[in-house]
N, CA and C atoms of all chains as a GROMACS GRO file, in nm:
protein
  576
    1MET      N    1  14.390  -0.230  -6.413
    1MET     CA    2  14.438  -0.218  -6.275
    1MET      C    3  14.336  -0.144  -6.190
    2SER      N    4  14.297  -0.200  -6.080
    2SER     CA    5  14.198  -0.134  -5.996
    2SER      C    6  14.263  -0.024  -5.914
    3ALA      N    7  14.191   0.087  -5.899
    3ALA     CA    8  14.247   0.200  -5.825
    3ALA      C    9  14.249   0.169  -5.676
    4GLN      N   10  14.360   0.203  -5.615
    4GLN     CA   11  14.373   0.179  -5.472
    4GLN      C   12  14.333   0.307  -5.399
    5THR      N   13  14.251   0.296  -5.296
    5THR     CA   14  14.212   0.416  -5.224
    5THR      C   15  14.332   0.471  -5.147
    6ASP      N   16  14.324   0.600  -5.115
    6ASP     CA   17  14.431   0.662  -5.038
    6ASP      C   18  14.456   0.587  -4.908
    7GLU      N   19  14.344   0.548  -4.848
    7GLU     CA   20  14.354   0.483  -4.718
    7GLU      C   21  14.426   0.348  -4.728
    8ALA      N   22  14.388   0.270  -4.831
    8ALA     CA   23  14.451   0.139  -4.850
    8ALA      C   24  14.599   0.154  -4.882
    9LEU      N   25  14.629   0.255  -4.962
    9LEU     CA   26  14.768   0.280  -5.000
    9LEU      C   27  14.851   0.318  -4.878
   10GLU      N   28  14.792   0.403  -4.796
   10GLU     CA   29  14.863   0.448  -4.676
   10GLU      C   30  14.890   0.329  -4.584
   11LYS      N   31  14.792   0.242  -4.570
   11LYS     CA   32  14.806   0.124  -4.487
   11LYS      C   33  14.917   0.033  -4.540
   12GLU      N   34  14.915   0.014  -4.672
   12GLU     CA   35  15.015  -0.074  -4.733
   12GLU      C   36  15.156  -0.019  -4.710
   13LEU      N   37  15.170   0.112  -4.731
   13LEU     CA   38  15.303   0.173  -4.714
   13LEU      C   39  15.348   0.168  -4.568
   14ALA      N   40  15.253   0.189  -4.476
   14ALA     CA   41  15.288   0.186  -4.334
   14ALA      C   42  15.339   0.047  -4.295
   15SER      N   43  15.272  -0.057  -4.343
   15SER     CA   44  15.315  -0.192  -4.304
   15SER      C   45  15.445  -0.229  -4.376
   16PHE      N   46  15.462  -0.177  -4.497
   16PHE     CA   47  15.590  -0.199  -4.569
   16PHE      C   48  15.705  -0.135  -4.492
   17LEU      N   49  15.684  -0.011  -4.447
   17LEU     CA   50  15.790   0.059  -4.373
   17LEU      C   51  15.820  -0.009  -4.241
   18GLU      N   52  15.716  -0.061  -4.177
   18GLU     CA   53  15.736  -0.132  -4.052
   18GLU      C   54  15.825  -0.254  -4.074
   19GLN      N   55  15.795  -0.326  -4.182
   19GLN     CA   56  15.876  -0.445  -4.217
   19GLN      C   57  16.021  -0.409  -4.245
   20GLU      N   58  16.041  -0.304  -4.324
   20GLU     CA   59  16.177  -0.264  -4.359
   20GLU      C   60  16.253  -0.215  -4.236
   21THR      N   61  16.183  -0.147  -4.146
   21THR     CA   62  16.247  -0.101  -4.022
   21THR      C   63  16.290  -0.221  -3.938
   22ALA      N   64  16.202  -0.321  -3.929
   22ALA     CA   65  16.235  -0.442  -3.853
   22ALA      C   66  16.355  -0.512  -3.916
   23LYS      N   67  16.357  -0.520  -4.048
   23LYS     CA   68  16.467  -0.584  -4.120
   23LYS      C   69  16.598  -0.511  -4.090
   24SER      N   70  16.591  -0.380  -4.093
   24SER     CA   71  16.709  -0.298  -4.069
   24SER      C   72  16.760  -0.316  -3.925
   25GLN      N   73  16.666  -0.330  -3.831
   25GLN     CA   74  16.706  -0.351  -3.692
   25GLN      C   75  16.773  -0.486  -3.672
   26VAL      N   76  16.718  -0.590  -3.738
   26VAL     CA   77  16.780  -0.723  -3.729
   26VAL      C   78  16.921  -0.718  -3.788
   27GLN      N   79  16.934  -0.654  -3.904
   27GLN     CA   80  17.066  -0.642  -3.967
   27GLN      C   81  17.165  -0.571  -3.876
   28SER      N   82  17.117  -0.467  -3.811
   28SER     CA   83  17.204  -0.391  -3.723
   28SER      C   84  17.248  -0.475  -3.602
   29SER      N   85  17.156  -0.556  -3.548
   29SER     CA   86  17.193  -0.647  -3.438
   29SER      C   87  17.298  -0.747  -3.485
   30ILE      N   88  17.280  -0.798  -3.607
   30ILE     CA   89  17.376  -0.898  -3.658
   30ILE      C   90  17.514  -0.834  -3.678
   31HIS      N   91  17.518  -0.709  -3.722
   31HIS     CA   92  17.646  -0.639  -3.735
   31HIS      C   93  17.715  -0.624  -3.600
   32THR      N   94  17.637  -0.584  -3.498
   32THR     CA   95  17.694  -0.567  -3.364
   32THR      C   96  17.745  -0.700  -3.310
   33LEU      N   97  17.664  -0.806  -3.327
   33LEU     CA   98  17.705  -0.939  -3.280
   33LEU      C   99  17.828  -0.990  -3.352
   34THR      N  100  17.833  -0.970  -3.484
   34THR     CA  101  17.948  -1.018  -3.561
   34THR      C  102  18.075  -0.949  -3.510
   35ASP      N  103  18.067  -0.820  -3.489
   35ASP     CA  104  18.180  -0.742  -3.440
   35ASP      C  105  18.228  -0.796  -3.304
   36MET      N  106  18.131  -0.812  -3.213
   36MET     CA  107  18.160  -0.856  -3.078
   36MET      C  108  18.219  -0.998  -3.078
   37CYS      N  109  18.156  -1.088  -3.153
   37CYS     CA  110  18.198  -1.228  -3.152
   37CYS      C  111  18.326  -1.248  -3.230
   38TRP      N  112  18.350  -1.166  -3.331
   38TRP     CA  113  18.477  -1.171  -3.404
   38TRP      C  114  18.591  -1.142  -3.306
   39LYS      N  115  18.573  -1.038  -3.226
   39LYS     CA  116  18.678  -1.000  -3.130
   39LYS      C  117  18.702  -1.110  -3.028
   40LYS      N  118  18.595  -1.181  -2.988
   40LYS     CA  119  18.611  -1.287  -2.889
   40LYS      C  120  18.666  -1.416  -2.949
   41CYS      N  121  18.627  -1.446  -3.073
   41CYS     CA  122  18.655  -1.580  -3.127
   41CYS      C  123  18.772  -1.587  -3.225
   42VAL      N  124  18.793  -1.482  -3.300
   42VAL     CA  125  18.900  -1.488  -3.401
   42VAL      C  126  19.022  -1.421  -3.341
   43THR      N  127  19.092  -1.497  -3.258
   43THR     CA  128  19.202  -1.438  -3.182
   43THR      C  129  19.339  -1.468  -3.242
   44GLY      N  130  19.348  -1.575  -3.322
   44GLY     CA  131  19.476  -1.611  -3.381
   44GLY      C  132  19.503  -1.530  -3.507
   45SER      N  133  19.605  -1.573  -3.582
   45SER     CA  134  19.632  -1.505  -3.708
   45SER      C  135  19.527  -1.548  -3.810
   46ILE      N  136  19.508  -1.466  -3.912
   46ILE     CA  137  19.405  -1.492  -4.011
   46ILE      C  138  19.450  -1.598  -4.110
   47GLY      N  139  19.371  -1.704  -4.123
   47GLY     CA  140  19.406  -1.810  -4.218
   47GLY      C  141  19.320  -1.805  -4.341
   48ALA      N  142  19.348  -1.895  -4.435
   48ALA     CA  143  19.269  -1.900  -4.557
   48ALA      C  144  19.129  -1.956  -4.528
   49ARG      N  145  19.116  -2.028  -4.417
   49ARG     CA  146  18.986  -2.082  -4.378
   49ARG      C  147  18.967  -2.058  -4.229
   50PHE      N  148  18.842  -2.067  -4.185
   50PHE     CA  149  18.816  -2.061  -4.042
   50PHE      C  150  18.859  -2.192  -3.980
   51ALA      N  151  18.917  -2.188  -3.862
   51ALA     CA  152  18.940  -2.311  -3.788
   51ALA      C  153  18.802  -2.356  -3.739
   52ARG      N  154  18.785  -2.487  -3.728
   52ARG     CA  155  18.658  -2.544  -3.682
   52ARG      C  156  18.614  -2.480  -3.550
   53SER      N  157  18.713  -2.463  -3.461
   53SER     CA  158  18.682  -2.410  -3.328
   53SER      C  159  18.634  -2.264  -3.336
   54GLU      N  160  18.687  -2.190  -3.431
   54GLU     CA  161  18.646  -2.050  -3.444
   54GLU      C  162  18.500  -2.040  -3.487
   55GLU      N  163  18.462  -2.125  -3.582
   55GLU     CA  164  18.324  -2.121  -3.629
   55GLU      C  165  18.228  -2.162  -3.516
   56GLY      N  166  18.267  -2.267  -3.441
   56GLY     CA  167  18.186  -2.311  -3.327
   56GLY      C  168  18.175  -2.202  -3.223
   57CYS      N  169  18.285  -2.132  -3.201
   57CYS     CA  170  18.287  -2.023  -3.104
   57CYS      C  171  18.190  -1.912  -3.146
   58LEU      N  172  18.186  -1.880  -3.274
   58LEU     CA  173  18.094  -1.776  -3.322
   58LEU      C  174  17.948  -1.812  -3.294
   59VAL      N  175  17.914  -1.938  -3.321
   59VAL     CA  176  17.776  -1.983  -3.298
   59VAL      C  177  17.744  -1.979  -3.148
   60ASN      N  178  17.837  -2.031  -3.065
   60ASN     CA  179  17.816  -2.027  -2.919
   60ASN      C  180  17.805  -1.884  -2.869
   61CYS      N  181  17.886  -1.798  -2.926
   61CYS     CA  182  17.888  -1.657  -2.885
   61CYS      C  183  17.750  -1.593  -2.904
   62VAL      N  184  17.689  -1.620  -3.018
   62VAL     CA  185  17.556  -1.564  -3.045
   62VAL      C  186  17.454  -1.620  -2.945
   63ASP      N  187  17.456  -1.751  -2.927
   63ASP     CA  188  17.358  -1.813  -2.837
   63ASP      C  189  17.378  -1.769  -2.692
   64ARG      N  190  17.505  -1.760  -2.648
   64ARG     CA  191  17.529  -1.718  -2.509
   64ARG      C  192  17.494  -1.572  -2.489
   65PHE      N  193  17.516  -1.490  -2.591
   65PHE     CA  194  17.478  -1.349  -2.577
   65PHE      C  195  17.327  -1.338  -2.557
   66LEU      N  196  17.251  -1.413  -2.637
   66LEU     CA  197  17.105  -1.407  -2.625
   66LEU      C  198  17.059  -1.467  -2.492
   67ASP      N  199  17.129  -1.575  -2.445
   67ASP     CA  200  17.100  -1.629  -2.312
   67ASP      C  201  17.121  -1.521  -2.206
   68SER      N  202  17.233  -1.450  -2.217
   68SER     CA  203  17.265  -1.345  -2.120
   68SER      C  204  17.157  -1.238  -2.119
   69SER      N  205  17.115  -1.201  -2.239
   69SER     CA  206  17.012  -1.098  -2.252
   69SER      C  207  16.882  -1.142  -2.185
   70LEU      N  208  16.842  -1.267  -2.211
   70LEU     CA  209  16.719  -1.320  -2.151
   70LEU      C  210  16.732  -1.331  -2.000
   71PHE      N  211  16.850  -1.374  -1.955
   71PHE     CA  212  16.876  -1.391  -1.812
   71PHE      C  213  16.861  -1.257  -1.739
   72ILE      N  214  16.918  -1.154  -1.797
   72ILE     CA  215  16.913  -1.022  -1.734
   72ILE      C  216  16.770  -0.967  -1.732
   73ILE      N  217  16.700  -0.988  -1.840
   73ILE     CA  218  16.559  -0.944  -1.843
   73ILE      C  219  16.480  -1.014  -1.732
   74GLN      N  220  16.507  -1.145  -1.717
   74GLN     CA  221  16.439  -1.223  -1.614
   74GLN      C  222  16.470  -1.170  -1.475
   75LYS      N  223  16.598  -1.137  -1.450
   75LYS     CA  224  16.640  -1.083  -1.320
   75LYS      C  225  16.572  -0.949  -1.292
   76VAL      N  226  16.568  -0.865  -1.391
   76VAL     CA  227  16.505  -0.734  -1.376
   76VAL      C  228  16.357  -0.751  -1.344
   77GLU      N  229  16.297  -0.846  -1.415
   77GLU     CA  230  16.155  -0.875  -1.395
   77GLU      C  231  16.128  -0.922  -1.251
   78GLU      N  232  16.216  -1.010  -1.201
   78GLU     CA  233  16.203  -1.059  -1.064
   78GLU      C  234  16.214  -0.946  -0.964
   79ALA      N  235  16.314  -0.861  -0.987
   79ALA     CA  236  16.338  -0.749  -0.896
   79ALA      C  237  16.217  -0.655  -0.896
   80ARG      N  238  16.160  -0.636  -1.013
   80ARG     CA  239  16.044  -0.547  -1.028
   80ARG      C  240  15.924  -0.603  -0.951
   81LYS      N  241  15.906  -0.735  -0.960
   81LYS     CA  242  15.794  -0.798  -0.892
   81LYS      C  243  15.809  -0.788  -0.741
   82GLN      N  244  15.936  -0.810  -0.694
   82GLN     CA  245  15.962  -0.801  -0.550
   82GLN      C  246  15.937  -0.661  -0.498
   83ALA      N  247  15.983  -0.563  -0.574
   83ALA     CA  248  15.965  -0.423  -0.535
   83ALA      C  249  15.817  -0.388  -0.531
   84GLY      N  250  15.743  -0.451  -0.620
   84GLY     CA  251  15.599  -0.425  -0.627
   84GLY      C  252  15.521  -0.498  -0.517
   85GLY      N  253  15.591  -0.585  -0.441
   85GLY     CA  254  15.529  -0.658  -0.332
   85GLY      C  255  15.429  -0.762  -0.376
   86GLN      N  256  15.450  -0.817  -0.494
   86GLN     CA  257  15.356  -0.919  -0.543
   86GLN      C  258  15.415  -1.059  -0.533
   87MET      N  259  14.585   1.110  -4.581
   87MET     CA  260  14.721   1.086  -4.629
   87MET      C  261  14.802   1.214  -4.619
   88SER      N  262  14.928   1.202  -4.589
   88SER     CA  263  15.012   1.321  -4.574
   88SER      C  264  15.027   1.392  -4.708
   89ASP      N  265  15.052   1.523  -4.701
   89ASP     CA  266  15.071   1.600  -4.824
   89ASP      C  267  15.186   1.544  -4.905
   90PHE      N  268  15.289   1.500  -4.834
   90PHE     CA  269  15.406   1.447  -4.904
   90PHE      C  270  15.367   1.328  -4.991
   91LEU      N  271  15.293   1.233  -4.932
   91LEU     CA  272  15.253   1.115  -5.007
   91LEU      C  273  15.154   1.150  -5.117
   92ARG      N  274  15.061   1.243  -5.086
   92ARG     CA  275  14.964   1.284  -5.186
   92ARG      C  276  15.036   1.339  -5.309
   93GLY      N  277  15.139   1.419  -5.283
   93GLY     CA  278  15.214   1.478  -5.394
   93GLY      C  279  15.297   1.373  -5.466
   94ALA      N  280  15.362   1.286  -5.387
   94ALA     CA  281  15.453   1.189  -5.447
   94ALA      C  282  15.378   1.081  -5.523
   95LEU      N  283  15.254   1.054  -5.483
   95LEU     CA  284  15.180   0.944  -5.544
   95LEU      C  285  15.055   0.993  -5.616
   96SER      N  286  15.069   1.104  -5.687
   96SER     CA  287  14.954   1.157  -5.759
   96SER      C  288  14.948   1.097  -5.900
   97GLY      N  289  14.838   1.121  -5.969
   97GLY     CA  290  14.826   1.076  -6.108
   97GLY      C  291  14.725   0.966  -6.126
   98THR      N  292  14.729   0.903  -6.243
   98THR     CA  293  14.635   0.794  -6.272
   98THR      C  294  14.671   0.672  -6.186
   99PRO      N  295  14.577   0.577  -6.174
   99PRO     CA  296  14.607   0.457  -6.094
   99PRO      C  297  14.737   0.389  -6.137
  100ALA      N  298  14.761   0.382  -6.267
  100ALA     CA  299  14.884   0.318  -6.316
  100ALA      C  300  15.006   0.397  -6.272
  101ASP      N  301  14.993   0.530  -6.278
  101ASP     CA  302  15.100   0.620  -6.232
  101ASP      C  303  15.130   0.595  -6.085
  102ARG      N  304  15.021   0.592  -6.010
  102ARG     CA  305  15.035   0.574  -5.865
  102ARG      C  306  15.103   0.442  -5.833
  103GLU      N  307  15.063   0.337  -5.904
  103GLU     CA  308  15.121   0.205  -5.880
  103GLU      C  309  15.271   0.208  -5.910
  104ALA      N  310  15.306   0.269  -6.023
  104ALA     CA  311  15.448   0.276  -6.062
  104ALA      C  312  15.528   0.356  -5.960
  105LYS      N  313  15.469   0.468  -5.916
  105LYS     CA  314  15.539   0.552  -5.818
  105LYS      C  315  15.554   0.482  -5.684
  106LYS      N  316  15.450   0.405  -5.649
  106LYS     CA  317  15.456   0.330  -5.523
  106LYS      C  318  15.570   0.227  -5.528
  107GLN      N  319  15.575   0.153  -5.641
  107GLN     CA  320  15.680   0.053  -5.656
  107GLN      C  321  15.818   0.117  -5.648
  108GLN      N  322  15.829   0.235  -5.710
  108GLN     CA  323  15.956   0.307  -5.712
  108GLN      C  324  15.997   0.348  -5.570
  109LEU      N  325  15.899   0.396  -5.497
  109LEU     CA  326  15.923   0.439  -5.359
  109LEU      C  327  15.970   0.321  -5.273
  110MET      N  328  15.903   0.207  -5.288
  110MET     CA  329  15.938   0.089  -5.210
  110MET      C  330  16.077   0.037  -5.249
  111GLU      N  331  16.103   0.038  -5.378
  111GLU     CA  332  16.234  -0.007  -5.426
  111GLU      C  333  16.344   0.082  -5.367
  112GLY      N  334  16.317   0.212  -5.362
  112GLY     CA  335  16.413   0.307  -5.306
  112GLY      C  336  16.442   0.278  -5.159
  113VAL      N  337  16.338   0.248  -5.083
  113VAL     CA  338  16.356   0.218  -4.941
  113VAL      C  339  16.437   0.090  -4.924
  114ARG      N  340  16.402  -0.013  -5.005
  114ARG     CA  341  16.476  -0.140  -4.997
  114ARG      C  342  16.624  -0.117  -5.027
  115ASN      N  343  16.650  -0.037  -5.129
  115ASN     CA  344  16.789  -0.008  -5.166
  115ASN      C  345  16.863   0.064  -5.053
  116GLN      N  346  16.794   0.158  -4.989
  116GLN     CA  347  16.856   0.232  -4.879
  116GLN      C  348  16.893   0.139  -4.764
  117VAL      N  349  16.803   0.047  -4.732
  117VAL     CA  350  16.828  -0.047  -4.623
  117VAL      C  351  16.949  -0.136  -4.657
  118ALA      N  352  16.952  -0.184  -4.782
  118ALA     CA  353  17.063  -0.271  -4.824
  118ALA      C  354  17.195  -0.193  -4.825
  119LEU      N  355  17.189  -0.071  -4.873
  119LEU     CA  356  17.309   0.013  -4.881
  119LEU      C  357  17.366   0.041  -4.743
  120GLN      N  358  17.276   0.071  -4.650
  120GLN     CA  359  17.320   0.101  -4.515
  120GLN      C  360  17.391  -0.020  -4.453
  121SER      N  361  17.334  -0.139  -4.476
  121SER     CA  362  17.394  -0.260  -4.421
  121SER      C  363  17.531  -0.286  -4.484
  122ALA      N  364  17.541  -0.264  -4.615
  122ALA     CA  365  17.669  -0.286  -4.684
  122ALA      C  366  17.775  -0.188  -4.633
  123GLN      N  367  17.734  -0.063  -4.611
  123GLN     CA  368  17.829   0.036  -4.559
  123GLN      C  369  17.878   0.000  -4.420
  124THR      N  370  17.784  -0.046  -4.336
  124THR     CA  371  17.823  -0.089  -4.201
  124THR      C  372  17.922  -0.203  -4.209
  125LEU      N  373  17.893  -0.300  -4.296
  125LEU     CA  374  17.982  -0.415  -4.309
  125LEU      C  375  18.123  -0.372  -4.351
  126ILE      N  376  18.131  -0.283  -4.448
  126ILE     CA  377  18.262  -0.235  -4.495
  126ILE      C  378  18.338  -0.163  -4.383
  127ASN      N  379  18.267  -0.080  -4.308
  127ASN     CA  380  18.331  -0.010  -4.196
  127ASN      C  381  18.382  -0.106  -4.089
  128LYS      N  382  18.301  -0.208  -4.057
  128LYS     CA  383  18.341  -0.305  -3.955
  128LYS      C  384  18.461  -0.387  -4.004
  129ILE      N  385  18.459  -0.425  -4.132
  129ILE     CA  386  18.571  -0.500  -4.188
  129ILE      C  387  18.697  -0.416  -4.178
  130THR      N  388  18.688  -0.290  -4.218
  130THR     CA  389  18.806  -0.203  -4.214
  130THR      C  390  18.860  -0.191  -4.072
  131ASP      N  391  18.773  -0.164  -3.975
  131ASP     CA  392  18.815  -0.152  -3.835
  131ASP      C  393  18.885  -0.279  -3.786
  132ASN      N  394  18.813  -0.392  -3.801
  132ASN     CA  395  18.864  -0.517  -3.743
  132ASN      C  396  18.987  -0.570  -3.816
  133CYS      N  397  18.992  -0.555  -3.947
  133CYS     CA  398  19.104  -0.610  -4.022
  133CYS      C  399  19.226  -0.519  -4.013
  134PHE      N  400  19.204  -0.390  -4.001
  134PHE     CA  401  19.317  -0.299  -3.979
  134PHE      C  402  19.381  -0.332  -3.845
  135GLU      N  403  19.295  -0.350  -3.746
  135GLU     CA  404  19.339  -0.387  -3.611
  135GLU      C  405  19.424  -0.514  -3.614
  136LYS      N  406  19.378  -0.613  -3.693
  136LYS     CA  407  19.442  -0.743  -3.694
  136LYS      C  408  19.566  -0.750  -3.784
  137CYS      N  409  19.560  -0.681  -3.896
  137CYS     CA  410  19.663  -0.701  -3.999
  137CYS      C  411  19.771  -0.593  -3.999
  138VAL      N  412  19.737  -0.472  -3.961
  138VAL     CA  413  19.837  -0.364  -3.966
  138VAL      C  414  19.875  -0.329  -3.822
  139THR      N  415  19.960  -0.415  -3.765
  139THR     CA  416  19.992  -0.399  -3.623
  139THR      C  417  20.097  -0.290  -3.601
  140LYS      N  418  20.188  -0.275  -3.698
  140LYS     CA  419  20.288  -0.167  -3.689
  140LYS      C  420  20.291  -0.092  -3.820
  141PRO      N  421  20.213   0.014  -3.831
  141PRO     CA  422  20.203   0.086  -3.959
  141PRO      C  423  20.340   0.137  -4.005
  142GLY      N  424  20.378   0.100  -4.126
  142GLY     CA  425  20.504   0.147  -4.182
  142GLY      C  426  20.479   0.259  -4.283
  143THR      N  427  20.576   0.285  -4.369
  143THR     CA  428  20.562   0.393  -4.466
  143THR      C  429  20.468   0.356  -4.581
  144SER      N  430  20.444   0.225  -4.598
  144SER     CA  431  20.344   0.182  -4.696
  144SER      C  432  20.289   0.046  -4.652
  145LEU      N  433  20.177   0.003  -4.714
  145LEU     CA  434  20.123  -0.129  -4.681
  145LEU      C  435  20.214  -0.234  -4.744
  146GLY      N  436  20.261  -0.329  -4.664
  146GLY     CA  437  20.346  -0.434  -4.718
  146GLY      C  438  20.264  -0.543  -4.786
  147GLY      N  439  20.331  -0.629  -4.861
  147GLY     CA  440  20.263  -0.738  -4.931
  147GLY      C  441  20.192  -0.831  -4.834
  148SER      N  442  20.258  -0.861  -4.722
  148SER     CA  443  20.197  -0.954  -4.626
  148SER      C  444  20.077  -0.889  -4.558
  149GLU      N  445  20.084  -0.758  -4.539
  149GLU     CA  446  19.970  -0.688  -4.480
  149GLU      C  447  19.850  -0.691  -4.576
  150GLU      N  448  19.878  -0.670  -4.702
  150GLU     CA  449  19.770  -0.674  -4.801
  150GLU      C  450  19.709  -0.813  -4.812
  151ARG      N  451  19.796  -0.916  -4.807
  151ARG     CA  452  19.745  -1.052  -4.812
  151ARG      C  453  19.654  -1.078  -4.691
  152CYS      N  454  19.702  -1.034  -4.575
  152CYS     CA  455  19.624  -1.051  -4.452
  152CYS      C  456  19.490  -0.979  -4.462
  153LEU      N  457  19.490  -0.856  -4.512
  153LEU     CA  458  19.366  -0.779  -4.526
  153LEU      C  459  19.266  -0.849  -4.617
  154GLY      N  460  19.319  -0.905  -4.728
  154GLY     CA  461  19.233  -0.976  -4.822
  154GLY      C  462  19.167  -1.098  -4.758
  155GLN      N  463  19.248  -1.175  -4.686
  155GLN     CA  464  19.194  -1.295  -4.621
  155GLN      C  465  19.100  -1.258  -4.507
  156CYS      N  466  19.139  -1.154  -4.435
  156CYS     CA  467  19.059  -1.109  -4.322
  156CYS      C  468  18.919  -1.067  -4.369
  157MET      N  469  18.916  -0.998  -4.481
  157MET     CA  470  18.789  -0.952  -4.537
  157MET      C  471  18.697  -1.071  -4.568
  158GLU      N  472  18.757  -1.175  -4.629
  158GLU     CA  473  18.678  -1.295  -4.658
  158GLU      C  474  18.630  -1.363  -4.531
  159ARG      N  475  18.720  -1.373  -4.433
  159ARG     CA  476  18.683  -1.437  -4.306
  159ARG      C  477  18.572  -1.358  -4.236
  160TYR      N  478  18.582  -1.225  -4.241
  160TYR     CA  479  18.482  -1.144  -4.171
  160TYR      C  480  18.344  -1.162  -4.233
  161MET      N  481  18.341  -1.167  -4.367
  161MET     CA  482  18.212  -1.186  -4.434
  161MET      C  483  18.156  -1.324  -4.402
  162GLU      N  484  18.248  -1.422  -4.391
  162GLU     CA  485  18.205  -1.556  -4.353
  162GLU      C  486  18.148  -1.554  -4.211
  163ALA      N  487  18.217  -1.484  -4.121
  163ALA     CA  488  18.170  -1.472  -3.983
  163ALA      C  489  18.031  -1.408  -3.980
  164PHE      N  490  18.011  -1.308  -4.063
  164PHE     CA  491  17.880  -1.241  -4.070
  164PHE      C  492  17.771  -1.340  -4.108
  165THR      N  493  17.802  -1.427  -4.205
  165THR     CA  494  17.705  -1.529  -4.247
  165THR      C  495  17.676  -1.628  -4.135
  166VAL      N  496  17.782  -1.673  -4.067
  166VAL     CA  497  17.767  -1.769  -3.958
  166VAL      C  498  17.682  -1.708  -3.846
  167VAL      N  499  17.714  -1.585  -3.808
  167VAL     CA  500  17.641  -1.516  -3.701
  167VAL      C  501  17.495  -1.493  -3.741
  168SER      N  502  17.477  -1.452  -3.865
  168SER     CA  503  17.344  -1.426  -3.916
  168SER      C  504  17.256  -1.550  -3.908
  169ARG      N  505  17.313  -1.664  -3.947
  169ARG     CA  506  17.238  -1.789  -3.944
  169ARG      C  507  17.206  -1.829  -3.801
  170ALA      N  508  17.307  -1.820  -3.712
  170ALA     CA  509  17.287  -1.857  -3.571
  170ALA      C  510  17.179  -1.768  -3.508
  171TYR      N  511  17.184  -1.639  -3.540
  171TYR     CA  512  17.088  -1.543  -3.483
  171TYR      C  513  16.946  -1.572  -3.529
  172THR      N  514  16.928  -1.590  -3.658
  172THR     CA  515  16.793  -1.614  -3.709
  172THR      C  516  16.738  -1.749  -3.661
  173ASN      N  517  16.825  -1.851  -3.652
  173ASN     CA  518  16.782  -1.981  -3.598
  173ASN      C  519  16.730  -1.964  -3.456
  174ARG      N  520  16.806  -1.891  -3.377
  174ARG     CA  521  16.771  -1.874  -3.236
  174ARG      C  522  16.640  -1.796  -3.222
  175ILE      N  523  16.627  -1.690  -3.299
  175ILE     CA  524  16.505  -1.609  -3.292
  175ILE      C  525  16.383  -1.693  -3.330
  176ALA      N  526  16.398  -1.775  -3.434
  176ALA     CA  527  16.288  -1.861  -3.476
  176ALA      C  528  16.251  -1.958  -3.365
  177LYS      N  529  16.354  -2.012  -3.298
  177LYS     CA  530  16.331  -2.107  -3.190
  177LYS      C  531  16.259  -2.041  -3.073
  178GLU      N  532  16.304  -1.920  -3.036
  178GLU     CA  533  16.243  -1.847  -2.925
  178GLU      C  534  16.097  -1.815  -2.957
  179ARG      N  535  16.074  -1.776  -3.080
  179ARG     CA  536  15.937  -1.739  -3.120
  179ARG      C  537  15.845  -1.860  -3.110
  180GLN      N  538  15.897  -1.975  -3.152
  180GLN     CA  539  15.817  -2.097  -3.149
  180GLN      C  540  15.782  -2.137  -3.006
  181SER      N  541  15.881  -2.130  -2.916
  181SER     CA  542  15.854  -2.171  -2.778
  181SER      C  543  15.761  -2.071  -2.711
  182GLN      N  544  15.771  -1.944  -2.751
  182GLN     CA  545  15.681  -1.843  -2.696
  182GLN      C  546  15.537  -1.871  -2.741
  183LEU      N  547  15.523  -1.909  -2.868
  183LEU     CA  548  15.391  -1.941  -2.921
  183LEU      C  549  15.330  -2.057  -2.844
  184LEU      N  550  15.412  -2.158  -2.816
  184LEU     CA  551  15.364  -2.274  -2.743
  184LEU      C  552  15.322  -2.235  -2.603
  185ASN      N  553  15.404  -2.148  -2.538
  185ASN     CA  554  15.374  -2.107  -2.401
  185ASN      C  555  15.246  -2.025  -2.392
  186THR      N  556  15.235  -1.923  -2.479
  186THR     CA  557  15.120  -1.834  -2.470
  186THR      C  558  14.994  -1.903  -2.519
  187GLY      N  559  15.012  -2.005  -2.602
  187GLY     CA  560  14.897  -2.078  -2.652
  187GLY      C  561  14.837  -2.170  -2.548
  188GLY      N  562  14.912  -2.185  -2.437
  188GLY     CA  563  14.864  -2.268  -2.328
  188GLY      C  564  14.863  -2.416  -2.363
  189VAL      N  565  14.940  -2.453  -2.464
  189VAL     CA  566  14.945  -2.593  -2.504
  189VAL      C  567  15.062  -2.661  -2.432
  190ALA      N  568  15.034  -2.760  -2.352
  190ALA     CA  569  15.140  -2.831  -2.282
  190ALA      C  570  15.183  -2.951  -2.365
  191LEU      N  571  15.306  -2.941  -2.418
  191LEU     CA  572  15.353  -3.051  -2.500
  191LEU      C  573  15.446  -3.144  -2.423
  192HIS      N  574  15.501  -3.094  -2.311
  192HIS     CA  575  15.596  -3.178  -2.238
  192HIS      C  576  15.533  -3.236  -2.113
   0.00000   0.00000   0.00000
């Protein structure tokens, strides 16, 4: 086994931690979305299976949330440009 | 390198490699554990809300049945949301790549 220099090791660990942090952030977003979309979509009594409409609602909920997020970023960006007089 | 890492990863190259793997495995486990704990907490919140509408002196059979099914449904919802989210992120990333690359495909 070839010896790894301190510098190479530090680099490897830094990029590993960056990856794990990103993974953890994605997981956390998915938890928040699941919670939010569950409340919006699973409104009836709990059955042994999901109703087709409930599953479709969950997928739409995720996509519309991300649309909303992008839309708001775009609006903020427009407002910023106008304020900047460009 | 920080003193912490120097201390934690000292020894022969083989030692260092083993310790590094151990450290990474520990971090991966922590990330997985945290996600599992969050899931359990969310299931408890949402299924208690849905299934135990009028708390009595004990959990009834129908409440327990509801909690069991609710737990399965919630985990299913997590999978559905997870798939929808990652699909969308992949799609956004691809269109961003096309845009910034200056390649006009349409």
